[in-house]
C-alpha angles and dihedrals in degrees: 000000000000117000115241113252095205127211119357115250106242096174095113096045121109122248108247136162107266128190135178134183123196134176143190140157144224118219101211110181126229101293096044092044090052091049090051094048094045095043093233099134108131091217092061138250105000100200095042090052091046090051092053089047091052091050091050092047093052090053093044097048096109089054091054103039111051101213097043116112119229108253138188105251110210099180143003128190122191122188135177131198125191119218107198096186093054093035087229141127121219121211126205125185124184122188131192129194140156107223151097098282136045131261100221094112091049092054092046092047091050091053093046094051093044089053092047090050091052089050092048094050095048101036090101086075092058139307096243096098118120131209110217144189104356100184146153108255099183145340136191136195134035135076095301092055129211126346127193119184125216 
């Protein structure tokens, strides 16, 4: 069995502006989508709560993912889009930092927790919702350069 090497030493890396944008979606179903649109969730405003959850998740990422370095988060954007035909809500989280390591995991973590929060708040309508396609859409900065997903 290979011994774990632990966290990567980033001491010699240059400080650069780093950004990442990730997305995902929750397919809700008719009843949950109606509750979201009408604002009738007994737990409160679903998207406002999911936004706060995403912000908290971005900042807490190093506590959740063992090999992530703590970073100084300079900016977070959280956006939602409702798709009536699919009865789904899309989530986008963008993160910005100036540092020695990227912010991809922070953006992905923000999306995942926002999606889970939406599920949690609307699960009273039924458990058949699905969380789909959590993915990195793009990143900039750092030694590996820019990335743009398909």
